[in-house]
C-alpha positions, -999 to +999 in steps of 0.1 A: +023-660+602+008-634+590-021-640+564-030-603+563-016-573+547-011-547+575-029-514+571-023-481+593-052-461+591-052-427+609-077-420+635-097-395+621-103-364+643-120-347+659-137-381+662-175-386+652-198-387+684-235-390+690-239-352+692-233-349+657-259-346+628-245-372+600-253-365+564-245-397+541-242-395+505-233-417+473-233-452+459-250-483+479-219-488+505-232-455+516-260-473+530-243-502+548-223-475+567-256-454+574-279-481+583-245-494+606-251-458+622-287-458+621-290-493+642-262-476+665-288-445+672-266-421+657-286-390+640-283-395+602-296-386+569-285-411+544-295-406+502-313-378+501-315-383+465-311-423+465-281-440+459-258-419+437-226-435+421-206-406+399-185-380+414-208-351+393-240-363+404-231-362+439-220-332+433-252-313+419-272-324+447-251-314+473-249-276+458-286-283+455-288-292+489-274-257+499-293-235+475-324-255+491-334-261+451-367-262+448-382-286+416-415-278+395-436-302+378-415-289+346-385-309+356-402-342+356-405-366+324-429-393+320-416-428+313-428-465+317-459-453+333-439-433+362-430-395+368-396-394+375-364-368+380-333-373+363-311-366+392-336-386+419-333-421+425-366-442+410-377-447+447-386-415+442-408-421+407-444-422+413-470-429+391-486-398+406-466-365+392-473-343+420-466-364+448-435-375+426-428-336+429-433-336+465-415-363+479-385-347+459-392-311+471-398-323+510-361-343+506-346-310+496-361-291+524-354-316+550-312-322+538-310-281+535-317-279+573-301-307+584-268-304+564-268-268+578-265-282+616-244-313+607-214-324+619-201-343+595-208-355+556-196-391+545-194-391+510-189-427+492-181-421+455-183-454+436-178-449+391-159-423+374-183-429+349-214-408+343-244-404+314-256-375+295-284-375+277-281-375+240-289-342+219-310-366+201-331-375+230-367-369+232-378-333+242-401-350+267-374-366+286-346-334+280-369-315+309-354-302+336-320-308+332-288-300+310-281-335+298-263-350+326-287-379+344-274-393+381-302-428+374-307-438+337-347-449+347-346-480+327-347-456+297-330-473+262-294-471+260-290-454+228-306-419+246-273-414+265-236-412+262-211-426+288-182-403+296-156-418+316-145-385+338-110-376+339-093-366+366-092-329+370-131-325+357-137-347+394-113-326+413-125-295+399-162-305+406-153-319+442-132-284+450-164-261+440-183-284+462-163-284+491-160-248+488-193-240+487-199-266+518-176-256+542-193-217+535-222-230+541-218-243+572-184-239+589-184-271+611-188-292+589-161-320+583-161-344+552-150-380+553-142-396+519-145-433+510-146-453+481-168-482+473-155-515+469-183-523+451-168-539+421-183-521+388-182-555+361-207-542+339-180-514+327-153-542+328-121-551+347-099-528+331-123-493+326-140-505+366-102-503+382-094-469+355-125-455+374-117-465+408-082-450+403-097-416+392-117-414+421-084-420+446-067-398+433-094-373+428-104-380+467-071-374+476-065-340+462-092-327+481-081-346+513-049-331+513-059-298+502-086-298+530-079-295+568-114-305+573-115-335+546-106-370+554-103-404+537-113-439+552-102-467+529-131-486+527-122-496+495-088-509+502-094-527+532-116-550+505-094-551+478-062-550+493-061-567+529-092-595+525-084-596+483-104-630+478-134-637+464-148-653+497-157-620+509-179-613+476-214-621+474-225-648+445-226-614+421-185-611+422-192-575+426-207-567+463-194-569+494-210-599+515-216-597+552-185-609+561-159-579+545-185-550+555-187-562+587-149-563+586-149-528+572-171-512+596-152-526+624-124-504+610-145-476+605-155-477+642-122-480+653-111-449+629-136-423+636-151-429+671-131-430+705-132-452+731-161-435+752-186-435+724-180-469+712-186-485+743-221-466+739-224-479+706-221-514+717-248-508+749-268-495+723-266-527+702-274-550+729-306-533+737-316-532+699-309-567+696-328-576+727-360-555+717-359-578+686-358-609+707-389-631+697-400-652+728-404-688+728-425-686+755-441-646+762-457-658+795-430-671+811-413-658+844-385-660+827-395-635+797-410-610+821-376-606+840-361-602+807-381-578+797-382-559+834-338-559+830-334-542+797-364-515+802-348-505+835-311-506+812-329-490+783-344-463+807-312-452+828-296-451+792-325-423+779-322-403+811-285-402+805-288-393+763-320-379+761-312-369+726-314-402+715-344-423+708-356-450+725-394-448+721-398-482+699-375-500+725-388-491+756-428-498+740-409-534+738-395-540+772-431-524+790-450-552+781-449-562+813-465-526+824 
C-alpha cells in the first residue's frame, strides 16, 4: 500500500561539489539548508542580510552585493534604543551606531567577494507580501530607504503599507536580478526553493495566494534561464507529507522529521554519489567530535580518540580545502 504521493524530482546538473562556494539567501528555511551544508563542511555563506522573506527584498540585497554597496551612518535609524537598517535583520542592530554600520558594511564586503567566486546561489522565497513605509511615517524612520523595508524592526504597524506583489512585479525583479548576477559571475548556478513555512498571520487564503505567486514567478525564471533550477521543498512538505504531525506546535514551521526528509531529498537531487559518500564520512567525524565521554580517562575513550584522529587526518590530507581544525583539536587530546 502506498502512503505517499510520488514526486519526481529531476536531478540538478551539474551537481554541487565540495569544490563549490555556496551562497544562500532568503527565508528562515534557508538556514535549515545552510546549517545542514555547514555541518557537512561545505564552503557556505548564508543570509548575509539576515533572514529575508519577500522577493523584492531578496533581489535588492543581491544587487547590493554585486555593487558592493557601502552604507553610511545616514542610512541608519534609531528605534527602541538601537540603531537599525531597514534592509538588514535585527541581528545587525546595535546600541552603538558605528558598530552597527561597521558590521553591515563588513557583511557587504565579504558577500561581494564570496559571490564573485561562488558556484551556487540558493534562494529560498517565503512570501509575496512586502512592506513599505507610509509617506506619513516620521522622517527619522525614512532615512536611507525609498520606502520598501525588509524587516519592520518592531516599528508600529501604522507606519507601514502591506502589499501583495503581483506575479509580474516578482518576475520583473527576479529577471533583472538574475541578468545582473550572471553578468557579474558567469559560472554561477542558481537553485530556487519556496519555503514550506506557512505564514498564518496572513490568513490561510492569503498565505496560499502568496505562495502561488512565488511558485509561478520562480518557474518563469527556471523556464527562461538554463542555469536556474527549482527544488520542491514546499511541495515535499505540503503535497507529500501532508500532515500536521510534520509541523511544530505552532502549526507553521516544519518540524525536525519534515526538515530531515526535505534535506535527504535535497542531497539526492543536488549531489552526486561520491559527494553523498563524503558527506556521510564527515558527519561521522563531526558526531564523534561532539561525543561526551562518560569516563575520559578510560582506555576505550583514548582508543576512540586515536581512531577518529587518524580518520580525520586522512580526510584532511585528501581534502585540504576542508577545515577539520576543531575536530582534530578534540581528537588530539591523547597527544
